[in-house]
C-alpha positions as CSV (number, residue, x, y, z in Angstrom):
1,M,-17.4,-2.6,45.8
2,K,-15.3,-2.2,48.9
3,F,-11.9,-2.4,46.7
4,F,-13.3,0.2,44.2
5,L,-14.2,2.5,47.0
6,L,-10.8,2.2,48.6
7,L,-8.9,2.6,45.4
8,S,-10.9,5.6,44.5
9,L,-10.0,7.1,48.1
10,C,-6.3,6.3,47.5
11,F,-6.2,8.1,44.2
12,G,-8.1,10.9,45.5
13,L,-5.6,11.5,48.4
14,A,-3.0,11.4,46.1
15,T,-4.5,14.2,43.8
16,V,-5.0,16.0,46.9
17,R,-1.2,15.7,47.8
18,A,-0.1,16.6,44.1
19,I,-1.8,20.3,44.8
20,E,0.8,23.1,45.7
21,S,0.0,25.5,48.5
22,D,-0.3,29.1,47.8
23,E,3.2,29.5,49.4
24,E,5.0,27.0,46.9
25,T,3.2,28.6,44.1
26,S,4.6,31.9,45.0
27,A,7.9,30.5,45.2
28,R,7.6,28.8,42.0
29,K,6.5,32.3,40.5
30,T,9.7,33.9,42.1
31,A,11.8,31.0,40.5
32,L,10.1,31.4,37.0
33,D,10.5,35.2,37.1
34,L,14.3,34.8,37.7
35,A,14.8,32.1,35.3
36,G,13.2,34.4,32.7
37,A,16.0,36.5,32.6
38,F,18.3,33.5,31.2
39,S,15.6,32.8,28.4
40,N,16.8,36.1,26.8
41,D,20.2,34.3,26.3
42,G,18.7,31.5,24.5
43,F,18.2,29.1,27.5
44,K,14.9,27.0,27.5
45,L,13.0,26.1,30.5
46,R,13.3,22.6,31.5
47,D,9.4,21.0,32.1
48,G,8.9,20.1,36.0
49,H,10.1,21.8,39.1
50,W,11.1,20.7,42.7
51,S,9.4,22.7,45.8
52,G,9.1,22.1,49.5
53,T,10.0,23.8,52.8
54,L,13.4,25.2,53.6
55,E,14.2,25.8,57.4
56,P,17.2,28.0,58.2
57,G,20.5,25.8,58.7
58,K,18.6,22.5,57.2
59,A,19.7,22.3,53.7
60,R,17.9,20.3,51.0
61,L,19.7,18.2,48.4
62,I,17.8,17.5,45.1
63,Q,19.3,15.1,42.2
64,V,19.2,16.3,38.7
65,N,20.8,14.6,35.4
66,L,22.5,16.9,33.4
67,F,24.5,16.6,30.2
68,A,28.1,17.2,29.2
69,G,28.3,20.2,26.6
70,N,24.9,21.8,27.9
71,A,25.1,25.3,29.9
72,Y,22.6,25.4,32.6
73,W,20.9,28.1,35.1
74,I,19.6,26.6,38.0
75,S,17.1,28.8,39.5
76,V,15.8,28.8,43.2
77,G,12.7,31.1,44.6
78,S,11.1,31.4,48.0
79,N,8.0,33.0,49.1
80,G,10.3,35.7,50.7
81,K,10.3,34.6,54.5
82,A,13.8,33.6,54.0
83,K,15.8,36.6,53.9
84,K,18.9,34.9,52.0
85,L,19.0,31.6,50.2
86,A,22.3,29.7,49.2
87,L,23.0,27.3,46.3
88,R,25.8,25.1,45.8
89,V,26.0,22.4,42.9
90,Y,27.9,19.1,43.3
91,D,29.0,16.4,40.9
92,E,28.4,12.8,41.2
93,T,31.5,12.5,43.0
94,G,30.8,15.1,45.7
95,E,33.0,17.7,44.2
96,L,31.9,21.2,44.2
97,I,31.2,22.6,40.8
98,P,32.1,26.2,40.0
99,V,29.5,28.2,39.2
100,D,28.3,31.8,38.1
101,L,26.6,32.9,41.2
102,H,23.8,35.4,41.3
103,E,22.3,36.0,44.7
104,E,19.3,38.4,45.4
105,G,18.1,37.6,48.9
106,H,15.0,35.3,48.5
107,R,16.2,34.2,45.0
108,V,19.3,32.5,43.8
109,A,20.7,31.1,40.5
110,A,23.7,29.4,39.4
111,G,25.0,29.1,35.8
112,F,27.7,26.0,34.8
113,S,28.4,23.6,32.3
114,P,29.0,20.2,33.5
115,R,32.3,18.2,32.4
116,T,30.5,15.1,32.6
117,S,27.0,13.7,31.9
118,G,25.2,12.3,34.6
119,P,23.6,13.3,38.3
120,C,24.4,16.4,39.7
121,Y,23.2,17.3,43.1
122,I,21.6,20.7,44.1
123,K,22.1,21.9,47.7
124,V,19.7,24.6,48.7
125,E,19.6,26.4,52.0
126,A,18.0,28.9,53.8
127,I,20.6,31.1,55.6
128,E,18.5,33.9,57.3
129,G,14.8,34.3,57.9
130,A,11.9,32.0,58.8
131,P,11.0,28.7,57.3
132,T,9.9,29.2,53.8
133,A,8.6,27.3,50.9
134,F,10.9,26.9,47.9
135,C,10.6,26.2,44.1
136,L,13.8,25.0,41.9
137,I,13.8,25.1,38.4
138,Y,16.3,24.9,35.6
139,S,17.1,26.2,32.1
140,Y,19.5,24.8,29.4
141,K,20.9,25.4,26.1
């Protein structure tokens, strides 16, 4: 009996953690609005997203697996507390990948086509403003 109670408590806590805060939901809406512009060019939104908190001067690094031959747009949005975001993309060797950058205050996007398939690292940073919730999504074609 105690085992089942403990097990249900653990699953209950895991469920609570999976719920996004209002700030993360706002950041995801901003990222989705930005990514929507690329769907007009035939880009499909990948299921899933990455979210968390950005503090000015403390970058977050997110690994995504991408495929050569595809074109991608990485879109990042915040809840607006950050006045400016920065976005950089690196290949698996740490080499900076050249991107078409779209910067618009608390939302930023980078378009590119990787030369090789494998992991890429997305560096997201709040340059100006207060700590903020952020969300990263990507589109492909």
